[in-house]
GUKOL-423594 format. One line per field, with one value per atom (N, C-alpha, C): residue number from 1; atom name; z, y, x. Coordinates in steps of 0.2 Angstrom, whole numbers. Atoms other than C-alpha are relative to their C-alpha. Layout:
<nodes>
pos <- [NUM  ...]
site <- [CA  ...]
z <- [Z  ...]
y <- [Y  ...]
x <- [X  ...]
</nodes>
This chain:
<nodes>
pos <- [1  1  1  2  2  2  3  3  3  4  4  4  5  5  5  6  6  6  7  7  7  8  8  8  9  9  9  10  10  10  11  11  11  12  12  12  13  13  13  14  14  14  15  15  15  16  16  16  17  17  17  18  18  18  19  19  19  20  20  20  21  21  21  22  22  22  23  23  23  24  24  24  25  25  25  26  26  26  27  27  27  28  28  28  29  29  29  30  30  30  31  31  31  32  32  32  33  33  33  34  34  34  35  35  35  36  36  36  37  37  37  38  38  38  39  39  39  40  40  40  41  41  41  42  42  42  43  43  43  44  44  44  45  45  45  46  46  46  47  47  47  48  48  48  49  49  49  50  50  50  51  51  51  52  52  52  53  53  53  54  54  54  55  55  55  56  56  56  57  57  57  58  58  58  59  59  59  60  60  60  61  61  61  62  62  62  63  63  63  64  64  64  65  65  65  66  66  66  67  67  67  68  68  68  69  69  69  70  70  70  71  71  71  72  72  72  73  73  73  74  74  74  75  75  75  76  76  76  77  77  77  78  78  78  79  79  79  80  80  80  81  81  81  82  82  82  83  83  83  84  84  84  85  85  85  86  86  86  87  87  87  88  88  88  89  89  89  90  90  90  91  91  91  92  92  92  93  93  93  94  94  94  95  95  95  96  96  96  97  97  97  98  98  98  99  99  99  100  100  100  101  101  101  102  102  102  103  103  103  104  104  104  105  105  105  106  106  106  107  107  107  108  108  108  109  109  109  110  110  110  111  111  111  112  112  112  113  113  113  114  114  114  115  115  115  116  116  116  117  117  117  118  118  118  119  119  119  120  120  120  121  121  121  122  122  122  123  123  123  124  124  124  125  125  125  126  126  126  127  127  127  128  128  128  129  129  129  130  130  130  131  131  131  132  132  132  133  133  133  134  134  134  135  135  135  136  136  136  137  137  137  138  138  138  139  139  139  140  140  140  141  141  141  142  142  142  143  143  143  144  144  144  145  145  145  146  146  146  147  147  147  148  148  148  149  149  149  150  150  150  151  151  151  152  152  152  153  153  153  154  154  154  155  155  155  156  156  156  157  157  157  158  158  158  159  159  159  160  160  160  161  161  161  162  162  162  163  163  163  164  164  164  165  165  165  166  166  166  167  167  167  168  168  168  169  169  169  170  170  170  171  171  171  172  172  172  173  173  173  174  174  174  175  175  175  176  176  176  177  177  177  178  178  178  179  179  179  180  180  180  181  181  181  182  182  182  183  183  183  184  184  184  185  185  185  186  186  186  187  187  187  188  188  188  189  189  189  190  190  190  191  191  191  192  192  192  193  193  193  194  194  194  195  195  195  196  196  196  197  197  197  198  198  198  199  199  199  200  200  200  201  201  201  202  202  202  203  203  203  204  204  204  205  205  205  206  206  206  207  207  207  208  208  208  209  209  209  210  210  210  211  211  211  212  212  212  213  213  213  214  214  214  215  215  215  216  216  216  217  217  217  218  218  218  219  219  219  220  220  220  221  221  221  222  222  222  223  223  223]
site <- [N  CA  C  N  CA  C  N  CA  C  N  CA  C  N  CA  C  N  CA  C  N  CA  C  N  CA  C  N  CA  C  N  CA  C  N  CA  C  N  CA  C  N  CA  C  N  CA  C  N  CA  C  N  CA  C  N  CA  C  N  CA  C  N  CA  C  N  CA  C  N  CA  C  N  CA  C  N  CA  C  N  CA  C  N  CA  C  N  CA  C  N  CA  C  N  CA  C  N  CA  C  N  CA  C  N  CA  C  N  CA  C  N  CA  C  N  CA  C  N  CA  C  N  CA  C  N  CA  C  N  CA  C  N  CA  C  N  CA  C  N  CA  C  N  CA  C  N  CA  C  N  CA  C  N  CA  C  N  CA  C  N  CA  C  N  CA  C  N  CA  C  N  CA  C  N  CA  C  N  CA  C  N  CA  C  N  CA  C  N  CA  C  N  CA  C  N  CA  C  N  CA  C  N  CA  C  N  CA  C  N  CA  C  N  CA  C  N  CA  C  N  CA  C  N  CA  C  N  CA  C  N  CA  C  N  CA  C  N  CA  C  N  CA  C  N  CA  C  N  CA  C  N  CA  C  N  CA  C  N  CA  C  N  CA  C  N  CA  C  N  CA  C  N  CA  C  N  CA  C  N  CA  C  N  CA  C  N  CA  C  N  CA  C  N  CA  C  N  CA  C  N  CA  C  N  CA  C  N  CA  C  N  CA  C  N  CA  C  N  CA  C  N  CA  C  N  CA  C  N  CA  C  N  CA  C  N  CA  C  N  CA  C  N  CA  C  N  CA  C  N  CA  C  N  CA  C  N  CA  C  N  CA  C  N  CA  C  N  CA  C  N  CA  C  N  CA  C  N  CA  C  N  CA  C  N  CA  C  N  CA  C  N  CA  C  N  CA  C  N  CA  C  N  CA  C  N  CA  C  N  CA  C  N  CA  C  N  CA  C  N  CA  C  N  CA  C  N  CA  C  N  CA  C  N  CA  C  N  CA  C  N  CA  C  N  CA  C  N  CA  C  N  CA  C  N  CA  C  N  CA  C  N  CA  C  N  CA  C  N  CA  C  N  CA  C  N  CA  C  N  CA  C  N  CA  C  N  CA  C  N  CA  C  N  CA  C  N  CA  C  N  CA  C  N  CA  C  N  CA  C  N  CA  C  N  CA  C  N  CA  C  N  CA  C  N  CA  C  N  CA  C  N  CA  C  N  CA  C  N  CA  C  N  CA  C  N  CA  C  N  CA  C  N  CA  C  N  CA  C  N  CA  C  N  CA  C  N  CA  C  N  CA  C  N  CA  C  N  CA  C  N  CA  C  N  CA  C  N  CA  C  N  CA  C  N  CA  C  N  CA  C  N  CA  C  N  CA  C  N  CA  C  N  CA  C  N  CA  C  N  CA  C  N  CA  C  N  CA  C  N  CA  C  N  CA  C  N  CA  C  N  CA  C  N  CA  C  N  CA  C  N  CA  C  N  CA  C  N  CA  C  N  CA  C  N  CA  C  N  CA  C  N  CA  C  N  CA  C  N  CA  C  N  CA  C  N  CA  C  N  CA  C  N  CA  C  N  CA  C  N  CA  C  N  CA  C  N  CA  C  N  CA  C  N  CA  C  N  CA  C  N  CA  C  N  CA  C  N  CA  C  N  CA  C  N  CA  C  N  CA  C  N  CA  C  N  CA  C  N  CA  C  N  CA  C  N  CA  C  N  CA  C  N  CA  C  N  CA  C  N  CA  C  N  CA  C  N  CA  C]
z <- [-4  461  -4  4  456  0  0  451  6  -6  465  6  -6  478  0  1  471  2  -1  472  7  -7  490  4  -3  494  -2  2  484  3  -3  492  7  -6  510  5  -5  518  -3  3  506  -2  3  501  4  -4  515  -2  2  509  -7  7  491  0  0  495  3  -2  503  -5  5  487  -3  3  481  4  -4  496  -2  1  492  -7  7  473  -1  0  476  3  -4  486  -5  4  479  -4  3  475  -5  5  465  -5  5  453  1  -2  455  -5  5  439  1  -2  445  6  -5  461  -2  3  451  -3  3  441  5  -5  457  4  -4  466  -4  4  451  1  -1  453  7  -7  472  2  -2  472  -1  1  465  3  -3  475  5  -5  484  1  -2  487  -5  4  478  -7  7  461  -3  3  458  1  -1  464  -6  6  447  -4  4  439  3  -3  452  -1  1  450  -7  7  431  0  0  434  3  -4  447  -4  4  436  -6  6  421  2  -2  431  2  -2  438  -6  6  421  -3  3  414  4  -4  429  -1  2  426  -6  7  408  -1  0  410  3  -4  421  -3  2  410  -1  1  405  6  -6  423  4  -5  433  -2  2  422  2  -2  430  -6  5  420  1  0  415  -5  5  407  -4  4  402  1  -1  400  7  -7  417  1  0  419  7  -6  432  3  -3  445  -1  0  443  -7  6  429  0  0  424  3  -4  434  -5  4  419  -4  5  405  2  -2  415  -5  5  403  4  -3  407  -3  2  406  2  -1  405  -1  0  408  -5  5  393  0  0  392  -5  5  376  2  -3  386  7  -7  403  0  0  398  0  0  395  -8  7  379  -5  5  363  1  -2  372  -4  3  362  -5  5  353  1  -1  360  5  -6  371  6  -7  389  5  -5  404  5  -4  416  7  -6  431  6  -6  443  1  0  439  3  -2  448  -5  5  439  2  -2  449  -3  3  442  -8  7  424  -1  1  426  2  -2  434  -6  6  418  -5  4  408  2  -3  420  -1  1  418  -7  8  399  -1  2  399  3  -4  412  -4  4  401  -7  7  385  -5  4  377  -5  5  361  -7  7  343  -5  5  327  -1  0  328  6  -7  346  4  -4  353  6  -5  370  2  -2  377  7  -7  395  2  -3  405  8  -7  423  3  -2  433  8  -7  450  4  -4  464  -2  3  456  -7  6  440  -6  6  430  -2  3  419  2  -1  424  -6  5  413  1  -1  410  -4  4  397  1  -1  397  -6  5  382  2  -3  393  -3  2  385  6  -5  394  -1  2  385  -1  1  384  -5  4  371  1  -1  373  -6  6  356  1  0  353  -1  1  355  0  -1  352  4  -4  362  4  -5  377  3  -4  389  -5  3  383  3  -3  385  -3  2  383  0  0  381  -1  1  382  -8  7  365  -2  2  365  6  6  365  2  -1  362  0  0  366  -5  5  355  1  -1  363  -3  3  356  -7  8  339  -4  4  325  -3  3  318  4  -4  333  1  0  331  -6  6  314  1  0  309  2  -1  309  7  -7  328  4  -4  332  1  -2  341  -4  3  332  4  -3  336  5  -4  343  7  -6  357  5  -5  364  2  -1  363  6  -5  373  7  -6  386  4  -3  389  2  -2  389  6  -6  402  6  -6  413  2  -2  412  -2  2  404  -1  1  403  -7  7  387  -2  2  388  -1  1  390  -6  6  376  -6  6  364  0  0  369  -2  2  367  -8  7  350  -4  3  345  0  -1  350  6  -5  365  7  -7  383  4  -3  393  7]
y <- [6  536  -7  6  519  -5  5  505  -5  4  494  3  -4  507  1  0  510  -6  6  492  -1  1  491  4  -5  506  -3  2  499  -6  6  482  -1  0  485  -5  5  473  -4  4  463  3  -2  464  6  -6  476  6  -6  488  3  -1  487  5  -4  495  7  -6  510  4  -3  514  7  -7  529  6  -5  539  1  -1  535  3  -3  538  7  -7  554  5  -4  560  3  -3  570  -6  5  553  -4  4  546  5  -3  552  0  -1  559  -4  4  551  -8  7  534  -1  1  537  -1  0  540  -7  7  524  -5  5  514  0  -1  521  -4  3  515  -8  7  497  -2  2  498  -1  1  500  -7  7  482  -5  5  475  -4  4  460  -6  6  449  0  1  442  0  1  440  7  -6  459  3  -2  460  1  0  456  6  -6  470  6  -5  482  0  0  476  3  -2  479  8  -7  497  3  -2  500  0  1  493  5  -5  504  7  -7  520  1  0  516  1  -1  513  6  -7  529  5  -5  539  -1  1  531  3  -2  534  7  -7  552  3  -3  555  -2  3  546  5  -5  561  3  -3  567  -5  4  552  -6  6  540  1  -1  537  0  -1  543  -4  3  533  4  -5  545  -4  3  532  -8  7  513  -2  2  505  -7  7  487  -3  3  476  -4  3  469  -8  8  451  -2  3  439  -5  4  428  -7  6  412  -6  6  400  1  0  406  6  -5  419  6  -5  433  7  -7  452  4  -4  465  7  -7  484  4  -5  498  5  -5  510  6  -6  528  1  0  525  -2  2  516  2  -3  525  7  -7  543  4  -3  547  3  -2  554  -5  4  547  -4  4  541  3  -3  552  -5  5  541  -7  7  525  -3  3  512  1  -1  516  -5  4  505  4  -3  509  3  -2  520  -4  4  508  -6  6  495  2  -1  494  -3  3  490  -7  7  474  -4  3  469  -1  0  473  -5  5  462  -7  7  448  -2  2  448  -3  3  445  -6  6  432  -6  6  422  -2  1  424  -5  5  416  -7  6  403  -5  4  397  -1  0  400  2  -3  411  4  -3  414  -1  1  417  -2  3  411  4  -5  426  0  0  423  5  -5  437  -3  3  434  4  -4  439  -2  1  440  4  -3  445  1  0  450  -1  1  443  2  -2  448  -7  6  436  -4  4  431  -3  2  427  4  -5  442  4  -4  451  7  -8  468  3  -4  482  1  -1  484  7  -6  499  6  -6  517  0  1  511  -6  6  497  -6  6  484  -5  5  468  -6  4  459  5  -3  464  -4  4  460  2  -1  458  -2  2  459  -4  4  446  4  -3  451  -5  4  442  2  -3  453  5  -5  464  -2  1  465  1  -1  463  6  -5  476  -2  2  476  6  -5  486  -3  3  484  0  1  478  -1  3  471  -1  -4  475  7  -7  493  3  -3  504  5  -5  517  7  -6  531  -1  1  523  1  -2  527  -6  5  518  -4  4  512  -6  6  501  -5  5  493  -4  4  486  -7  7  468  -2  2  469  0  0  473  -6  6  458  -6  5  445  -7  6  428  -4  4  416  -5  6  403  3  -3  416  -1  1  416  -7  7  397  -2  1  396  3  -3  408  -4  4  397  -6  6  381  0  -1  388  1  -2  392  8  -7  411  4  -3  415  -6  5  406  0  1  400  6  -6  414  6  -6  427  -1  1  419  2  -2  421  7  -7  439  4  -3  444  -1  2  435  5  -4  446  8  -7  462  3  -3  464  0  0  468  -6  6  452  1]
x <- [2  430  1  -2  437  -6  6  425  0  0  431  -2  2  429  -8  8  411  -3  3  407  0  0  412  -6  5  400  -7  7  386  -2  2  386  3  -3  391  -3  3  378  -5  4  369  -7  7  350  -2  3  345  4  -3  358  -1  2  353  -6  6  337  1  -1  345  5  -4  355  -2  2  345  3  -3  352  7  -7  370  1  -1  368  -2  3  359  5  -5  374  5  -5  389  4  -4  397  -4  4  383  -4  3  370  -7  7  352  -4  4  347  0  0  353  -5  5  343  -7  7  327  -1  1  330  -1  0  333  -6  6  318  -6  5  307  1  -1  315  -2  0  315  -8  7  296  -3  2  295  4  -5  309  -3  3  302  4  -4  317  6  -6  332  -1  1  324  1  -1  326  8  -7  345  4  -4  351  -1  2  341  4  -3  348  7  -8  366  2  -2  365  -1  0  359  6  -6  373  6  -6  386  0  1  380  2  -2  381  7  -7  398  4  -4  405  -1  0  398  4  -4  405  7  -7  422  2  -2  422  -1  1  416  6  -5  431  7  -6  444  6  -6  454  3  -2  455  4  -2  458  5  -5  469  7  -7  485  5  -5  500  6  -7  515  4  -4  528  6  -5  541  -1  1  541  3  -1  541  -1  0  545  -2  2  536  5  -6  548  -1  0  541  -1  1  541  -7  6  526  2  -1  524  2  -1  524  7  -5  536  5  -5  546  0  0  541  0  -1  545  -6  6  531  1  -1  531  -6  6  518  3  -2  519  -4  3  515  -6  5  505  -7  7  491  -1  2  492  0  1  489  6  -6  507  1  -1  515  -2  2  508  -7  6  492  -7  6  480  -3  3  467  2  -2  475  -5  4  466  4  -3  469  -3  3  468  -4  5  454  4  -3  459  -2  2  450  5  -4  463  7  -7  480  5  -5  496  1  0  496  -5  6  479  2  -1  485  5  -5  500  -3  3  489  -4  3  479  5  -5  495  3  -2  501  -4  5  485  0  0  485  6  -6  503  -1  1  498  -4  5  483  2  -2  492  -6  5  478  3  -4  486  -4  2  481  5  -5  490  6  -6  502  4  -3  507  -2  2  498  -4  4  490  -5  6  474  -2  2  466  -6  5  452  1  -1  449  -7  6  435  -1  1  427  -2  1  423  -6  6  406  1  -1  414  -2  1  408  6  -6  420  0  0  426  3  -3  430  7  -7  448  2  -2  448  -5  4  440  -5  6  429  -4  3  422  2  -3  433  1  0  433  5  -5  447  7  -7  466  4  -4  478  7  -7  497  3  -4  506  6  -6  519  6  -7  537  5  -6  553  6  -5  564  -3  2  562  -7  6  547  -6  6  529  -4  4  516  -8  6  497  -5  5  481  -7  7  462  -2  1  456  -8  6  438  -5  4  423  0  0  423  -7  6  408  -1  1  400  4  -3  410  8  -6  426  1  -1  434  -3  3  425  5  -5  441  3  -2  444  -6  6  427  -1  0  431  2  -1  433  8  -7  452  2  -1  452  -3  4  441  5  -5  451  -2  1  452  -5  5  437  3  -3  449  2  -2  454  -6  6  436  -1  1  435  6  -5  452  -2  2  446  -5  6  430  3  -3  440  4  -5  452  -4  4  437  0  -1  441  -6  6  424  -5  6  407  -2  2  399  -4  4  387  4  -5  401  4  -3  410  -4  5  395  -1  1  392  6  -6  410  1  -1  410  -4  4  396  2  -2  405  -4  4  393  4  -3  398  -3  2  398  -3]
</nodes>
């Protein structure tokens, strides 16, 4: 079950539907544990002030469900596959690589989340190119936002930022890079994997993340 699909089922009709979530999450598509947690909150639900709490619980459970199924549902790319479009600003080429899409050589490597489409992956790269979110080595970085401005997870370790290593020839490629949750390999949570601080500032100045999101990502927290 993709995160997008889950979100549409979770929020089908606004506040009234939120209070019926335990029935959905207790079904075969949800989780009994989530239902129990939601019932605890539901007992105190007296209007819009509790929706943010419910939303955080829902997003957490959806992320865990997707992460737990990452080895099963991750779409596989068996050979480098170039996107048919170029970026809108600098006409850059982009390719989807097996290494980061469950194909050969993917073991232990950052993987794009199964809930994302290839079009969304390219859109992150295209936006990064448009706003020139670059570090000192020419690597690009991007994020993916939902309709409310919250950052979506893009990787199976709950990464919310993607990195596109600089290349002087051939198409670019990318992978989820930051921030990595505790289930990710420890070597990818080290300082050398930390994006340069200027990148977070550029994302915020471009309006792609809020000041609060910038500060949380700088600390290595989930935004």
